[in-house]
OpenMM code with the backbone's topology and positions (N, CA, C; nanometers):
from openmm import Vec3, app, unit

residues = "MET ALA ASN TRP LEU TYR ALA PRO PHE ALA GLU LEU GLN TRP VAL THR ILE SER THR PRO ASP SER LEU SER ILE SER PRO VAL MET ARG TYR LEU ALA LEU ILE LEU ASP GLU ALA MET ALA GLN LYS ALA PRO SER LYS PRO GLN VAL LYS ALA THR TYR ARG LEU ASN".split()
positions = [
    Vec3(12.2290, 12.3044, 9.1369),
    Vec3(12.1857, 12.1785, 9.0794),
    Vec3(12.1941, 12.1840, 8.9271),
    Vec3(12.1544, 12.2954, 8.8689),
    Vec3(12.1593, 12.3067, 8.7226),
    Vec3(12.3028, 12.2943, 8.6721),
    Vec3(12.3986, 12.3459, 8.7501),
    Vec3(12.5391, 12.3335, 8.7099),
    Vec3(12.5796, 12.1875, 8.6969),
    Vec3(12.5347, 12.1046, 8.7885),
    Vec3(12.5680, 11.9622, 8.7844),
    Vec3(12.4907, 11.8920, 8.6748),
    Vec3(12.3666, 11.9320, 8.6576),
    Vec3(12.2802, 11.8650, 8.5610),
    Vec3(12.3311, 11.8804, 8.4184),
    Vec3(12.3824, 11.9976, 8.3857),
    Vec3(12.4240, 12.0251, 8.2477),
    Vec3(12.5758, 12.0253, 8.2286),
    Vec3(12.6499, 11.9919, 8.3323),
    Vec3(12.7963, 11.9902, 8.3213),
    Vec3(12.8422, 11.8686, 8.2413),
    Vec3(12.9528, 11.8829, 8.1692),
    Vec3(13.0094, 11.7660, 8.0997),
    Vec3(13.0461, 11.6582, 8.2021),
    Vec3(13.0263, 11.5340, 8.1651),
    Vec3(13.0499, 11.4229, 8.2576),
    Vec3(13.1921, 11.4230, 8.3127),
    Vec3(13.2890, 11.4601, 8.2315),
    Vec3(13.4289, 11.4609, 8.2758),
    Vec3(13.4512, 11.5549, 8.3945),
    Vec3(13.3710, 11.6596, 8.4048),
    Vec3(13.3849, 11.7540, 8.5160),
    Vec3(13.3216, 11.7021, 8.6448),
    Vec3(13.2458, 11.5956, 8.6354),
    Vec3(13.1746, 11.5434, 8.7522),
    Vec3(13.2371, 11.4163, 8.8080),
    Vec3(13.3544, 11.3801, 8.7616),
    Vec3(13.4126, 11.2525, 8.8021),
    Vec3(13.4404, 11.2433, 8.9520),
    Vec3(13.4571, 11.3558, 9.0198),
    Vec3(13.4856, 11.3532, 9.1633),
    Vec3(13.3610, 11.3764, 9.2482),
    Vec3(13.2452, 11.3901, 9.1862),
    Vec3(13.1210, 11.4124, 9.2593),
    Vec3(13.0657, 11.2780, 9.3058),
    Vec3(13.0287, 11.2707, 9.4318),
    Vec3(12.9678, 11.1500, 9.4866),
    Vec3(12.8276, 11.1846, 9.5343),
    Vec3(12.7311, 11.1090, 9.4895),
    Vec3(12.5923, 11.1287, 9.5313),
    Vec3(12.5506, 11.0055, 9.6094),
    Vec3(12.4944, 11.0263, 9.7262),
    Vec3(12.4503, 10.9131, 9.8072),
    Vec3(12.3107, 10.9405, 9.8614),
    Vec3(12.2431, 10.8344, 9.8967),
    Vec3(12.1097, 10.8458, 9.9556),
    Vec3(12.1140, 10.7855, 10.0954),
    Vec3(12.0310, 10.8344, 10.1854),
    Vec3(12.0304, 10.7777, 10.3203),
    Vec3(11.9736, 10.6355, 10.3184),
    Vec3(12.0106, 10.5568, 10.4183),
    Vec3(11.9578, 10.4209, 10.4289),
    Vec3(11.8060, 10.4222, 10.4447),
    Vec3(11.7566, 10.5226, 10.5125),
    Vec3(11.6125, 10.5349, 10.5339),
    Vec3(11.5663, 10.6692, 10.4782),
    Vec3(11.4735, 10.6657, 10.3845),
    Vec3(11.4241, 10.7911, 10.3269),
    Vec3(11.3418, 10.8719, 10.4265),
    Vec3(11.2991, 10.8097, 10.5359),
    Vec3(11.2188, 10.8824, 10.6341),
    Vec3(11.2978, 10.9948, 10.7005),
    Vec3(11.4315, 10.9888, 10.6961),
    Vec3(11.5118, 11.0967, 10.7551),
    Vec3(11.5481, 11.2033, 10.6523),
    Vec3(11.5021, 11.1860, 10.5298),
    Vec3(11.5318, 11.2816, 10.4236),
    Vec3(11.4567, 11.4122, 10.4476),
    Vec3(11.5228, 11.5271, 10.4314),
    Vec3(11.4539, 11.6558, 10.4463),
    Vec3(11.3368, 11.6704, 10.3489),
    Vec3(11.3498, 11.6140, 10.2305),
    Vec3(11.2415, 11.6225, 10.1325),
    Vec3(11.1189, 11.5468, 10.1826),
    Vec3(11.1408, 11.4294, 10.2409),
    Vec3(11.0289, 11.3512, 10.2932),
    Vec3(10.9645, 11.4220, 10.4121),
    Vec3(11.0442, 11.4873, 10.4948),
    Vec3(10.9894, 11.5623, 10.6082),
    Vec3(10.9044, 11.6786, 10.5576),
    Vec3(10.9510, 11.7465, 10.4550),
    Vec3(10.8756, 11.8571, 10.3961),
    Vec3(10.7439, 11.8063, 10.3386),
    Vec3(10.7474, 11.6921, 10.2696),
    Vec3(10.6249, 11.6330, 10.2155),
    Vec3(10.5282, 11.5979, 10.3279),
    Vec3(10.5789, 11.5442, 10.4376),
    Vec3(10.4937, 11.5106, 10.5518),
    Vec3(10.4263, 11.6355, 10.6079),
    Vec3(10.5000, 11.7462, 10.6160),
    Vec3(10.4411, 11.8713, 10.6649),
    Vec3(10.3301, 11.9205, 10.5725),
    Vec3(10.3519, 11.9104, 10.4420),
    Vec3(10.2500, 11.9513, 10.3448),
    Vec3(10.1251, 11.8654, 10.3605),
    Vec3(10.1434, 11.7346, 10.3717),
    Vec3(10.0286, 11.6445, 10.3858),
    Vec3(9.9556, 11.6670, 10.5174),
    Vec3(10.0298, 11.6882, 10.6258),
    Vec3(9.9667, 11.7157, 10.7549),
    Vec3(9.8822, 11.8417, 10.7482),
    Vec3(9.9352, 11.9456, 10.6856),
    Vec3(9.8614, 12.0721, 10.6728),
    Vec3(9.7365, 12.0539, 10.5868),
    Vec3(9.7494, 11.9805, 10.4779),
    Vec3(9.6346, 11.9561, 10.3900),
    Vec3(9.5264, 11.8779, 10.4634),
    Vec3(9.5660, 11.7797, 10.5420),
    Vec3(9.4679, 11.7002, 10.6167),
    Vec3(9.4019, 11.7840, 10.7253),
    Vec3(9.4780, 11.8735, 10.7872),
    Vec3(9.4227, 11.9602, 10.8910),
    Vec3(9.3187, 12.0552, 10.8330),
    Vec3(9.3357, 12.0936, 10.7073),
    Vec3(9.2411, 12.1833, 10.6418),
    Vec3(9.1323, 12.1064, 10.5680),
    Vec3(9.1322, 11.9750, 10.5828),
    Vec3(9.0348, 11.8871, 10.5172),
    Vec3(9.0332, 11.9096, 10.3670),
    Vec3(9.1516, 11.9115, 10.3108),
    Vec3(9.1660, 11.9277, 10.1658),
    Vec3(9.1118, 11.8037, 10.0957),
    Vec3(9.0728, 11.8189, 9.9700),
    Vec3(9.0268, 11.7014, 9.8947),
    Vec3(9.1337, 11.5926, 9.8951),
    Vec3(9.0892, 11.4675, 9.8924),
    Vec3(9.1839, 11.3564, 9.9011),
    Vec3(9.2524, 11.3265, 9.7689),
    Vec3(9.2214, 11.4040, 9.6653),
    Vec3(9.2803, 11.3817, 9.5338),
    Vec3(9.3652, 11.5026, 9.4949),
    Vec3(9.4877, 11.5110, 9.5471),
    Vec3(9.5706, 11.6276, 9.5144),
    Vec3(9.6150, 11.6269, 9.3686),
    Vec3(9.6247, 11.7435, 9.3120),
    Vec3(9.6724, 11.7590, 9.1750),
    Vec3(9.8178, 11.8029, 9.1815),
    Vec3(9.9046, 11.7264, 9.1223),
    Vec3(10.0467, 11.7596, 9.1205),
    Vec3(10.0856, 11.7912, 8.9779),
    Vec3(10.1464, 11.9077, 8.9606),
    Vec3(10.1889, 11.9504, 8.8279),
    Vec3(10.3402, 11.9624, 8.8277),
    Vec3(10.4046, 11.8957, 8.7369),
    Vec3(10.5505, 11.9015, 8.7291),
    Vec3(10.5920, 11.9256, 8.5852),
    Vec3(10.6967, 12.0005, 8.5702),
    Vec3(10.7517, 12.0258, 8.4377),
    Vec3(10.8927, 11.9694, 8.4341),
    Vec3(10.9172, 11.8838, 8.3394),
    Vec3(11.0492, 11.8243, 8.3247),
    Vec3(11.1101, 11.8730, 8.1952),
    Vec3(11.2346, 11.9125, 8.2026),
    Vec3(11.3051, 11.9606, 8.0843),
    Vec3(11.3985, 11.8500, 8.0370),
    Vec3(11.3700, 11.7972, 7.9224),
    Vec3(11.4522, 11.6909, 7.8662),
    Vec3(11.5310, 11.7447, 7.7487),
    Vec3(11.6585, 11.7187, 7.7462),
    Vec3(11.7431, 11.7633, 7.6351),
    Vec3(11.7835, 11.6450, 7.5528),
] * unit.nanometer
topology = app.Topology()
chain = topology.addChain("A")
for resn in residues:
    res = topology.addResidue(resn, chain)
    for name in ("N", "CA", "C"):
        topology.addAtom(name, app.Element.getBySymbol(name[0]), res)
């Protein structure tokens, strides 16, 4: 992913990125559902803390 993120645009002209018609079939969404199911099963607090670091150039 980092190779694509920082590659010169001219090198990416043949790359096609698409998204599914329904995000519910996305592996990322399935993984999120598993995390939420596990948290609910353990009666985790309803206010999850999400920490993300974004690198902007």
